[in-house]
mmCIF file of the N, C-alpha and C atoms, coordinates in Angstrom:
data_MODEL
# 
_entry.id   MODEL 
# 
loop_
_atom_site.group_PDB 
_atom_site.id 
_atom_site.type_symbol 
_atom_site.label_atom_id 
_atom_site.label_alt_id 
_atom_site.label_comp_id 
_atom_site.label_asym_id 
_atom_site.label_entity_id 
_atom_site.label_seq_id 
_atom_site.pdbx_PDB_ins_code 
_atom_site.Cartn_x 
_atom_site.Cartn_y 
_atom_site.Cartn_z 
_atom_site.occupancy 
_atom_site.B_iso_or_equiv 
_atom_site.pdbx_formal_charge 
_atom_site.auth_seq_id 
_atom_site.auth_comp_id 
_atom_site.auth_asym_id 
_atom_site.auth_atom_id 
_atom_site.pdbx_PDB_model_num 
ATOM 1   N N  . MET A 1 1  ? -7.692  90.062  17.783 1.00 0.00 ? 1  MET A N  1 
ATOM 2   C CA . MET A 1 1  ? -7.131  90.337  16.478 1.00 0.00 ? 1  MET A CA 1 
ATOM 3   C C  . MET A 1 1  ? -6.233  89.170  16.087 1.00 0.00 ? 1  MET A C  1 
ATOM 4   N N  . PRO A 1 2  ? -6.519  88.525  14.968 1.00 0.00 ? 2  PRO A N  1 
ATOM 5   C CA . PRO A 1 2  ? -5.688  87.390  14.564 1.00 0.00 ? 2  PRO A CA 1 
ATOM 6   C C  . PRO A 1 2  ? -4.287  87.845  14.165 1.00 0.00 ? 2  PRO A C  1 
ATOM 7   N N  . ARG A 1 3  ? -3.353  86.993  14.449 1.00 0.00 ? 3  ARG A N  1 
ATOM 8   C CA . ARG A 1 3  ? -1.982  87.295  14.023 1.00 0.00 ? 3  ARG A CA 1 
ATOM 9   C C  . ARG A 1 3  ? -1.834  86.924  12.561 1.00 0.00 ? 3  ARG A C  1 
ATOM 10  N N  . GLY A 1 4  ? -1.000  87.649  11.877 1.00 0.00 ? 4  GLY A N  1 
ATOM 11  C CA . GLY A 1 4  ? -0.781  87.302  10.481 1.00 0.00 ? 4  GLY A CA 1 
ATOM 12  C C  . GLY A 1 4  ? -0.620  88.526  9.620  1.00 0.00 ? 4  GLY A C  1 
ATOM 13  N N  . ASP A 1 5  ? -0.960  88.331  8.384  1.00 0.00 ? 5  ASP A N  1 
ATOM 14  C CA . ASP A 1 5  ? -0.789  89.348  7.362  1.00 0.00 ? 5  ASP A CA 1 
ATOM 15  C C  . ASP A 1 5  ? -1.820  90.471  7.526  1.00 0.00 ? 5  ASP A C  1 
ATOM 16  N N  . LYS A 1 6  ? -1.340  91.699  7.692  1.00 0.00 ? 6  LYS A N  1 
ATOM 17  C CA . LYS A 1 6  ? -2.226  92.840  7.875  1.00 0.00 ? 6  LYS A CA 1 
ATOM 18  C C  . LYS A 1 6  ? -3.124  93.044  6.661  1.00 0.00 ? 6  LYS A C  1 
ATOM 19  N N  . ARG A 1 7  ? -2.599  92.790  5.473  1.00 0.00 ? 7  ARG A N  1 
ATOM 20  C CA . ARG A 1 7  ? -3.406  92.958  4.262  1.00 0.00 ? 7  ARG A CA 1 
ATOM 21  C C  . ARG A 1 7  ? -4.609  92.018  4.258  1.00 0.00 ? 7  ARG A C  1 
ATOM 22  N N  . LYS A 1 8  ? -4.402  90.802  4.724  1.00 0.00 ? 8  LYS A N  1 
ATOM 23  C CA . LYS A 1 8  ? -5.509  89.842  4.795  1.00 0.00 ? 8  LYS A CA 1 
ATOM 24  C C  . LYS A 1 8  ? -6.583  90.325  5.784  1.00 0.00 ? 8  LYS A C  1 
ATOM 25  N N  . VAL A 1 9  ? -6.122  90.844  6.901  1.00 0.00 ? 9  VAL A N  1 
ATOM 26  C CA . VAL A 1 9  ? -7.060  91.350  7.896  1.00 0.00 ? 9  VAL A CA 1 
ATOM 27  C C  . VAL A 1 9  ? -7.864  92.506  7.315  1.00 0.00 ? 9  VAL A C  1 
ATOM 28  N N  . MET A 1 10 ? -7.238  93.381  6.569  1.00 0.00 ? 10 MET A N  1 
ATOM 29  C CA . MET A 1 10 ? -7.920  94.541  5.994  1.00 0.00 ? 10 MET A CA 1 
ATOM 30  C C  . MET A 1 10 ? -8.915  94.139  4.908  1.00 0.00 ? 10 MET A C  1 
ATOM 31  N N  . GLU A 1 11 ? -8.839  92.927  4.400  1.00 0.00 ? 11 GLU A N  1 
ATOM 32  C CA . GLU A 1 11 ? -9.756  92.449  3.368  1.00 0.00 ? 11 GLU A CA 1 
ATOM 33  C C  . GLU A 1 11 ? -11.038 91.851  3.947  1.00 0.00 ? 11 GLU A C  1 
ATOM 34  N N  . TYR A 1 12 ? -11.095 91.701  5.272  1.00 0.00 ? 12 TYR A N  1 
ATOM 35  C CA . TYR A 1 12 ? -12.297 91.145  5.892  1.00 0.00 ? 12 TYR A CA 1 
ATOM 36  C C  . TYR A 1 12 ? -13.486 92.036  5.561  1.00 0.00 ? 12 TYR A C  1 
ATOM 37  N N  . THR A 1 13 ? -14.610 91.400  5.273  1.00 0.00 ? 13 THR A N  1 
ATOM 38  C CA . THR A 1 13 ? -15.836 92.163  5.041  1.00 0.00 ? 13 THR A CA 1 
ATOM 39  C C  . THR A 1 13 ? -16.750 91.995  6.259  1.00 0.00 ? 13 THR A C  1 
ATOM 40  N N  . LEU A 1 14 ? -17.323 93.085  6.667  1.00 0.00 ? 14 LEU A N  1 
ATOM 41  C CA . LEU A 1 14 ? -18.237 93.080  7.802  1.00 0.00 ? 14 LEU A CA 1 
ATOM 42  C C  . LEU A 1 14 ? -19.637 93.446  7.313  1.00 0.00 ? 14 LEU A C  1 
ATOM 43  N N  . PRO A 1 15 ? -20.615 92.589  7.568  1.00 0.00 ? 15 PRO A N  1 
ATOM 44  C CA . PRO A 1 15 ? -21.982 92.927  7.139  1.00 0.00 ? 15 PRO A CA 1 
ATOM 45  C C  . PRO A 1 15 ? -22.541 94.058  7.997  1.00 0.00 ? 15 PRO A C  1 
ATOM 46  N N  . ILE A 1 16 ? -23.118 95.038  7.340  1.00 0.00 ? 16 ILE A N  1 
ATOM 47  C CA . ILE A 1 16 ? -23.713 96.183  8.037  1.00 0.00 ? 16 ILE A CA 1 
ATOM 48  C C  . ILE A 1 16 ? -25.170 96.278  7.608  1.00 0.00 ? 16 ILE A C  1 
ATOM 49  N N  . PRO A 1 17 ? -26.102 96.287  8.574  1.00 0.00 ? 17 PRO A N  1 
ATOM 50  C CA . PRO A 1 17 ? -27.522 96.387  8.216  1.00 0.00 ? 17 PRO A CA 1 
ATOM 51  C C  . PRO A 1 17 ? -27.829 97.715  7.534  1.00 0.00 ? 17 PRO A C  1 
ATOM 52  N N  . SER A 1 18 ? -28.931 97.722  6.800  1.00 0.00 ? 18 SER A N  1 
ATOM 53  C CA . SER A 1 18 ? -29.356 98.953  6.131  1.00 0.00 ? 18 SER A CA 1 
ATOM 54  C C  . SER A 1 18 ? -29.666 100.018 7.193  1.00 0.00 ? 18 SER A C  1 
ATOM 55  N N  . LEU A 1 19 ? -29.733 101.267 6.751  1.00 0.00 ? 19 LEU A N  1 
ATOM 56  C CA . LEU A 1 19 ? -30.036 102.350 7.684  1.00 0.00 ? 19 LEU A CA 1 
ATOM 57  C C  . LEU A 1 19 ? -31.420 102.176 8.307  1.00 0.00 ? 19 LEU A C  1 
ATOM 58  N N  . ALA A 1 20 ? -32.370 101.683 7.536  1.00 0.00 ? 20 ALA A N  1 
ATOM 59  C CA . ALA A 1 20 ? -33.712 101.465 8.076  1.00 0.00 ? 20 ALA A CA 1 
ATOM 60  C C  . ALA A 1 20 ? -33.675 100.404 9.181  1.00 0.00 ? 20 ALA A C  1 
ATOM 61  N N  . GLU A 1 21 ? -32.936 99.328  8.971  1.00 0.00 ? 21 GLU A N  1 
ATOM 62  C CA . GLU A 1 21 ? -32.821 98.281  9.985  1.00 0.00 ? 21 GLU A CA 1 
ATOM 63  C C  . GLU A 1 21 ? -32.061 98.789  11.204 1.00 0.00 ? 21 GLU A C  1 
ATOM 64  N N  . GLN A 1 22 ? -31.031 99.588  10.995 1.00 0.00 ? 22 GLN A N  1 
ATOM 65  C CA . GLN A 1 22 ? -30.303 100.170 12.115 1.00 0.00 ? 22 GLN A CA 1 
ATOM 66  C C  . GLN A 1 22 ? -31.224 101.061 12.948 1.00 0.00 ? 22 GLN A C  1 
ATOM 67  N N  . GLN A 1 23 ? -32.069 101.847 12.288 1.00 0.00 ? 23 GLN A N  1 
ATOM 68  C CA . GLN A 1 23 ? -33.001 102.730 12.991 1.00 0.00 ? 23 GLN A CA 1 
ATOM 69  C C  . GLN A 1 23 ? -34.021 101.919 13.774 1.00 0.00 ? 23 GLN A C  1 
ATOM 70  N N  . ARG A 1 24 ? -34.498 100.825 13.190 1.00 0.00 ? 24 ARG A N  1 
ATOM 71  C CA . ARG A 1 24 ? -35.458 99.956  13.883 1.00 0.00 ? 24 ARG A CA 1 
ATOM 72  C C  . ARG A 1 24 ? -34.844 99.388  15.157 1.00 0.00 ? 24 ARG A C  1 
ATOM 73  N N  . ILE A 1 25 ? -33.601 98.962  15.069 1.00 0.00 ? 25 ILE A N  1 
ATOM 74  C CA . ILE A 1 25 ? -32.894 98.420  16.233 1.00 0.00 ? 25 ILE A CA 1 
ATOM 75  C C  . ILE A 1 25 ? -32.718 99.497  17.301 1.00 0.00 ? 25 ILE A C  1 
ATOM 76  N N  . VAL A 1 26 ? -32.341 100.690 16.878 1.00 0.00 ? 26 VAL A N  1 
ATOM 77  C CA . VAL A 1 26 ? -32.170 101.805 17.820 1.00 0.00 ? 26 VAL A CA 1 
ATOM 78  C C  . VAL A 1 26 ? -33.483 102.122 18.521 1.00 0.00 ? 26 VAL A C  1 
ATOM 79  N N  . ASP A 1 27 ? -34.593 102.129 17.779 1.00 0.00 ? 27 ASP A N  1 
ATOM 80  C CA . ASP A 1 27 ? -35.897 102.412 18.377 1.00 0.00 ? 27 ASP A CA 1 
ATOM 81  C C  . ASP A 1 27 ? -36.259 101.374 19.439 1.00 0.00 ? 27 ASP A C  1 
ATOM 82  N N  . ILE A 1 28 ? -36.015 100.107 19.141 1.00 0.00 ? 28 ILE A N  1 
ATOM 83  C CA . ILE A 1 28 ? -36.301 99.036  20.099 1.00 0.00 ? 28 ILE A CA 1 
ATOM 84  C C  . ILE A 1 28 ? -35.445 99.206  21.351 1.00 0.00 ? 28 ILE A C  1 
ATOM 85  N N  . LEU A 1 29 ? -34.166 99.466  21.165 1.00 0.00 ? 29 LEU A N  1 
ATOM 86  C CA . LEU A 1 29 ? -33.273 99.627  22.309 1.00 0.00 ? 29 LEU A CA 1 
ATOM 87  C C  . LEU A 1 29 ? -33.619 100.875 23.127 1.00 0.00 ? 29 LEU A C  1 
ATOM 88  N N  . ASP A 1 30 ? -34.055 101.941 22.464 1.00 0.00 ? 30 ASP A N  1 
ATOM 89  C CA . ASP A 1 30 ? -34.468 103.149 23.192 1.00 0.00 ? 30 ASP A CA 1 
ATOM 90  C C  . ASP A 1 30 ? -35.698 102.878 24.056 1.00 0.00 ? 30 ASP A C  1 
ATOM 91  N N  . ARG A 1 31 ? -36.680 102.156 23.495 1.00 0.00 ? 31 ARG A N  1 
ATOM 92  C CA . ARG A 1 31 ? -37.879 101.822 24.286 1.00 0.00 ? 31 ARG A CA 1 
ATOM 93  C C  . ARG A 1 31 ? -37.503 100.938 25.469 1.00 0.00 ? 31 ARG A C  1 
ATOM 94  N N  . PHE A 1 32 ? -36.635 99.967  25.231 1.00 0.00 ? 32 PHE A N  1 
ATOM 95  C CA . PHE A 1 32 ? -36.188 99.087  26.308 1.00 0.00 ? 32 PHE A CA 1 
ATOM 96  C C  . PHE A 1 32 ? -35.480 99.887  27.396 1.00 0.00 ? 32 PHE A C  1 
ATOM 97  N N  . ASP A 1 33 ? -34.618 100.797 26.997 1.00 0.00 ? 33 ASP A N  1 
ATOM 98  C CA . ASP A 1 33 ? -33.889 101.626 27.952 1.00 0.00 ? 33 ASP A CA 1 
ATOM 99  C C  . ASP A 1 33 ? -34.859 102.471 28.781 1.00 0.00 ? 33 ASP A C  1 
ATOM 100 N N  . THR A 1 34 ? -35.849 103.044 28.134 1.00 0.00 ? 34 THR A N  1 
ATOM 101 C CA . THR A 1 34 ? -36.834 103.861 28.844 1.00 0.00 ? 34 THR A CA 1 
ATOM 102 C C  . THR A 1 34 ? -37.590 103.028 29.865 1.00 0.00 ? 34 THR A C  1 
ATOM 103 N N  . LEU A 1 35 ? -38.028 101.839 29.452 1.00 0.00 ? 35 LEU A N  1 
ATOM 104 C CA . LEU A 1 35 ? -38.802 100.995 30.365 1.00 0.00 ? 35 LEU A CA 1 
ATOM 105 C C  . LEU A 1 35 ? -37.980 100.501 31.546 1.00 0.00 ? 35 LEU A C  1 
ATOM 106 N N  . THR A 1 36 ? -36.705 100.262 31.339 1.00 0.00 ? 36 THR A N  1 
ATOM 107 C CA . THR A 1 36 ? -35.891 99.713  32.421 1.00 0.00 ? 36 THR A CA 1 
ATOM 108 C C  . THR A 1 36 ? -35.265 100.773 33.308 1.00 0.00 ? 36 THR A C  1 
ATOM 109 N N  . ASN A 1 37 ? -35.081 101.981 32.802 1.00 0.00 ? 37 ASN A N  1 
ATOM 110 C CA . ASN A 1 37 ? -34.380 102.996 33.580 1.00 0.00 ? 37 ASN A CA 1 
ATOM 111 C C  . ASN A 1 37 ? -35.233 104.174 34.025 1.00 0.00 ? 37 ASN A C  1 
ATOM 112 N N  . ASP A 1 38 ? -36.364 104.403 33.378 1.00 0.00 ? 38 ASP A N  1 
ATOM 113 C CA . ASP A 1 38 ? -37.208 105.541 33.720 1.00 0.00 ? 38 ASP A CA 1 
ATOM 114 C C  . ASP A 1 38 ? -38.298 105.072 34.678 1.00 0.00 ? 38 ASP A C  1 
ATOM 115 N N  . LEU A 1 39 ? -38.144 105.391 35.940 1.00 0.00 ? 39 LEU A N  1 
ATOM 116 C CA . LEU A 1 39 ? -39.091 104.932 36.950 1.00 0.00 ? 39 LEU A CA 1 
ATOM 117 C C  . LEU A 1 39 ? -40.489 105.497 36.742 1.00 0.00 ? 39 LEU A C  1 
ATOM 118 N N  . SER A 1 40 ? -40.600 106.598 36.041 1.00 0.00 ? 40 SER A N  1 
ATOM 119 C CA . SER A 1 40 ? -41.919 107.194 35.849 1.00 0.00 ? 40 SER A CA 1 
ATOM 120 C C  . SER A 1 40 ? -42.730 106.458 34.781 1.00 0.00 ? 40 SER A C  1 
ATOM 121 N N  . GLN A 1 41 ? -42.089 105.619 33.952 1.00 0.00 ? 41 GLN A N  1 
ATOM 122 C CA . GLN A 1 41 ? -42.830 104.900 32.913 1.00 0.00 ? 41 GLN A CA 1 
ATOM 123 C C  . GLN A 1 41 ? -42.823 103.393 33.154 1.00 0.00 ? 41 GLN A C  1 
ATOM 124 N N  . GLY A 1 42 ? -41.671 102.810 33.346 1.00 0.00 ? 42 GLY A N  1 
ATOM 125 C CA . GLY A 1 42 ? -41.570 101.365 33.476 1.00 0.00 ? 42 GLY A CA 1 
ATOM 126 C C  . GLY A 1 42 ? -42.199 100.824 34.743 1.00 0.00 ? 42 GLY A C  1 
ATOM 127 N N  . LEU A 1 43 ? -41.921 101.441 35.862 1.00 0.00 ? 43 LEU A N  1 
ATOM 128 C CA . LEU A 1 43 ? -42.426 100.954 37.143 1.00 0.00 ? 43 LEU A CA 1 
ATOM 129 C C  . LEU A 1 43 ? -43.952 101.055 37.250 1.00 0.00 ? 43 LEU A C  1 
ATOM 130 N N  . PRO A 1 44 ? -44.568 102.172 36.894 1.00 0.00 ? 44 PRO A N  1 
ATOM 131 C CA . PRO A 1 44 ? -46.034 102.222 36.957 1.00 0.00 ? 44 PRO A CA 1 
ATOM 132 C C  . PRO A 1 44 ? -46.703 101.173 36.069 1.00 0.00 ? 44 PRO A C  1 
ATOM 133 N N  . ALA A 1 45 ? -46.151 100.922 34.905 1.00 0.00 ? 45 ALA A N  1 
ATOM 134 C CA . ALA A 1 45 ? -46.725 99.900  34.023 1.00 0.00 ? 45 ALA A CA 1 
ATOM 135 C C  . ALA A 1 45 ? -46.632 98.525  34.675 1.00 0.00 ? 45 ALA A C  1 
ATOM 136 N N  . GLU A 1 46 ? -45.527 98.233  35.312 1.00 0.00 ? 46 GLU A N  1 
ATOM 137 C CA . GLU A 1 46 ? -45.353 96.950  35.992 1.00 0.00 ? 46 GLU A CA 1 
ATOM 138 C C  . GLU A 1 46 ? -46.298 96.849  37.189 1.00 0.00 ? 46 GLU A C  1 
ATOM 139 N N  . ILE A 1 47 ? -46.451 97.914  37.943 1.00 0.00 ? 47 ILE A N  1 
ATOM 140 C CA . ILE A 1 47 ? -47.369 97.912  39.089 1.00 0.00 ? 47 ILE A CA 1 
ATOM 141 C C  . ILE A 1 47 ? -48.802 97.674  38.613 1.00 0.00 ? 47 ILE A C  1 
ATOM 142 N N  . GLU A 1 48 ? -49.194 98.321  37.538 1.00 0.00 ? 48 GLU A N  1 
ATOM 143 C CA . GLU A 1 48 ? -50.545 98.138  37.012 1.00 0.00 ? 48 GLU A CA 1 
ATOM 144 C C  . GLU A 1 48 ? -50.768 96.702  36.545 1.00 0.00 ? 48 GLU A C  1 
ATOM 145 N N  . ALA A 1 49 ? -49.781 96.122  35.888 1.00 0.00 ? 49 ALA A N  1 
ATOM 146 C CA . ALA A 1 49 ? -49.899 94.732  35.438 1.00 0.00 ? 49 ALA A CA 1 
ATOM 147 C C  . ALA A 1 49 ? -50.037 93.782  36.627 1.00 0.00 ? 49 ALA A C  1 
ATOM 148 N N  . ARG A 1 50 ? -49.257 93.989  37.674 1.00 0.00 ? 50 ARG A N  1 
ATOM 149 C CA . ARG A 1 50 ? -49.341 93.131  38.869 1.00 0.00 ? 50 ARG A CA 1 
ATOM 150 C C  . ARG A 1 50 ? -50.673 93.331  39.576 1.00 0.00 ? 50 ARG A C  1 
ATOM 151 N N  . GLN A 1 51 ? -51.207 94.558  39.591 1.00 0.00 ? 51 GLN A N  1 
ATOM 152 C CA . GLN A 1 51 ? -52.498 94.832  40.204 1.00 0.00 ? 51 GLN A CA 1 
ATOM 153 C C  . GLN A 1 51 ? -53.601 94.078  39.465 1.00 0.00 ? 51 GLN A C  1 
ATOM 154 N N  . GLN A 1 52 ? -53.564 94.103  38.148 1.00 0.00 ? 52 GLN A N  1 
ATOM 155 C CA . GLN A 1 52 ? -54.557 93.378  37.358 1.00 0.00 ? 52 GLN A CA 1 
ATOM 156 C C  . GLN A 1 52 ? -54.442 91.880  37.598 1.00 0.00 ? 52 GLN A C  1 
ATOM 157 N N  . GLN A 1 53 ? -53.215 91.388  37.681 1.00 0.00 ? 53 GLN A N  1 
ATOM 158 C CA . GLN A 1 53 ? -53.007 89.972  37.948 1.00 0.00 ? 53 GLN A CA 1 
ATOM 159 C C  . GLN A 1 53 ? -53.556 89.604  39.330 1.00 0.00 ? 53 GLN A C  1 
ATOM 160 N N  . TYR A 1 54 ? -53.290 90.425  40.316 1.00 0.00 ? 54 TYR A N  1 
ATOM 161 C CA . TYR A 1 54 ? -53.786 90.196  41.669 1.00 0.00 ? 54 TYR A CA 1 
ATOM 162 C C  . TYR A 1 54 ? -55.318 90.154  41.680 1.00 0.00 ? 54 TYR A C  1 
ATOM 163 N N  . GLU A 1 55 ? -55.946 91.135  41.018 1.00 0.00 ? 55 GLU A N  1 
ATOM 164 C CA . GLU A 1 55 ? -57.402 91.189  40.990 1.00 0.00 ? 55 GLU A CA 1 
ATOM 165 C C  . GLU A 1 55 ? -57.997 89.967  40.299 1.00 0.00 ? 55 GLU A C  1 
ATOM 166 N N  . TYR A 1 56 ? -57.385 89.532  39.227 1.00 0.00 ? 56 TYR A N  1 
ATOM 167 C CA . TYR A 1 56 ? -57.874 88.355  38.504 1.00 0.00 ? 56 TYR A CA 1 
ATOM 168 C C  . TYR A 1 56 ? -57.865 87.130  39.414 1.00 0.00 ? 56 TYR A C  1 
ATOM 169 N N  . TYR A 1 57 ? -56.733 86.862  40.057 1.00 0.00 ? 57 TYR A N  1 
ATOM 170 C CA . TYR A 1 57 ? -56.644 85.671  40.902 1.00 0.00 ? 57 TYR A CA 1 
ATOM 171 C C  . TYR A 1 57 ? -57.496 85.805  42.166 1.00 0.00 ? 57 TYR A C  1 
ATOM 172 N N  . ARG A 1 58 ? -57.607 87.006  42.707 1.00 0.00 ? 58 ARG A N  1 
ATOM 173 C CA . ARG A 1 58 ? -58.476 87.227  43.853 1.00 0.00 ? 58 ARG A CA 1 
ATOM 174 C C  . ARG A 1 58 ? -59.912 86.885  43.489 1.00 0.00 ? 58 ARG A C  1 
ATOM 175 N N  . ASP A 1 59 ? -60.375 87.369  42.354 1.00 0.00 ? 59 ASP A N  1 
ATOM 176 C CA . ASP A 1 59 ? -61.739 87.083  41.918 1.00 0.00 ? 59 ASP A CA 1 
ATOM 177 C C  . ASP A 1 59 ? -61.944 85.594  41.645 1.00 0.00 ? 59 ASP A C  1 
ATOM 178 N N  . ARG A 1 60 ? -60.955 84.953  41.075 1.00 0.00 ? 60 ARG A N  1 
ATOM 179 C CA . ARG A 1 60 ? -61.070 83.512  40.802 1.00 0.00 ? 60 ARG A CA 1 
ATOM 180 C C  . ARG A 1 60 ? -61.135 82.711  42.102 1.00 0.00 ? 60 ARG A C  1 
ATOM 181 N N  . LEU A 1 61 ? -60.384 83.125  43.096 1.00 0.00 ? 61 LEU A N  1 
ATOM 182 C CA . LEU A 1 61 ? -60.374 82.392  44.359 1.00 0.00 ? 61 LEU A CA 1 
ATOM 183 C C  . LEU A 1 61 ? -61.629 82.632  45.187 1.00 0.00 ? 61 LEU A C  1 
ATOM 184 N N  . LEU A 1 62 ? -62.209 83.813  45.084 1.00 0.00 ? 62 LEU A N  1 
ATOM 185 C CA . LEU A 1 62 ? -63.346 84.160  45.923 1.00 0.00 ? 62 LEU A CA 1 
ATOM 186 C C  . LEU A 1 62 ? -64.695 83.892  45.281 1.00 0.00 ? 62 LEU A C  1 
ATOM 187 N N  . THR A 1 63 ? -64.715 83.504  44.039 1.00 0.00 ? 63 THR A N  1 
ATOM 188 C CA . THR A 1 63 ? -65.982 83.196  43.375 1.00 0.00 ? 63 THR A CA 1 
ATOM 189 C C  . THR A 1 63 ? -65.963 81.726  42.964 1.00 0.00 ? 63 THR A C  1 
ATOM 190 N N  . PHE A 1 64 ? -66.507 80.904  43.800 1.00 0.00 ? 64 PHE A N  1 
ATOM 191 C CA . PHE A 1 64 ? -66.556 79.467  43.530 1.00 0.00 ? 64 PHE A CA 1 
ATOM 192 C C  . PHE A 1 64 ? -67.943 78.942  43.873 1.00 0.00 ? 64 PHE A C  1 
ATOM 193 N N  . LYS A 1 65 ? -68.281 77.826  43.298 1.00 0.00 ? 65 LYS A N  1 
ATOM 194 C CA . LYS A 1 65 ? -69.577 77.222  43.560 1.00 0.00 ? 65 LYS A CA 1 
ATOM 195 C C  . LYS A 1 65 ? -69.559 76.569  44.931 1.00 0.00 ? 65 LYS A C  1 
ATOM 196 N N  . ARG A 1 66 ? -70.637 76.775  45.657 1.00 0.00 ? 66 ARG A N  1 
ATOM 197 C CA . ARG A 1 66 ? -70.762 76.155  46.978 1.00 0.00 ? 66 ARG A CA 1 
ATOM 198 C C  . ARG A 1 66 ? -71.290 74.731  46.807 1.00 0.00 ? 66 ARG A C  1 
ATOM 199 N N  . LYS A 1 67 ? -70.849 73.881  47.683 1.00 0.00 ? 67 LYS A N  1 
ATOM 200 C CA . LYS A 1 67 ? -71.356 72.518  47.708 1.00 0.00 ? 67 LYS A CA 1 
ATOM 201 C C  . LYS A 1 67 ? -72.807 72.550  48.182 1.00 0.00 ? 67 LYS A C  1 
ATOM 202 N N  . SER A 1 68 ? -73.630 71.765  47.553 1.00 0.00 ? 68 SER A N  1 
ATOM 203 C CA . SER A 1 68 ? -75.009 71.716  48.038 1.00 0.00 ? 68 SER A CA 1 
ATOM 204 C C  . SER A 1 68 ? -75.077 70.928  49.330 1.00 0.00 ? 68 SER A C  1 
ATOM 205 N N  . GLU A 1 69 ? -75.833 71.435  50.263 1.00 0.00 ? 69 GLU A N  1 
ATOM 206 C CA . GLU A 1 69 ? -75.884 70.813  51.596 1.00 0.00 ? 69 GLU A CA 1 
ATOM 207 C C  . GLU A 1 69 ? -76.963 69.773  51.685 1.00 0.00 ? 69 GLU A C  1 
# 
């Protein structure tokens, strides 16, 4: 809080987003909270993504052209 005239401080204007924008922000933060704190949703999604990544690289490593002898 700046030191000085209280009247000047009370004249400060603070920008406030519209209600629609506030709701959009809340929705994003709620989804983020669910994904990071709810083990039944966030963790299974991460496990599935890592499984797909593992399968992709496994297939790439195991399917290669053989050198002709």
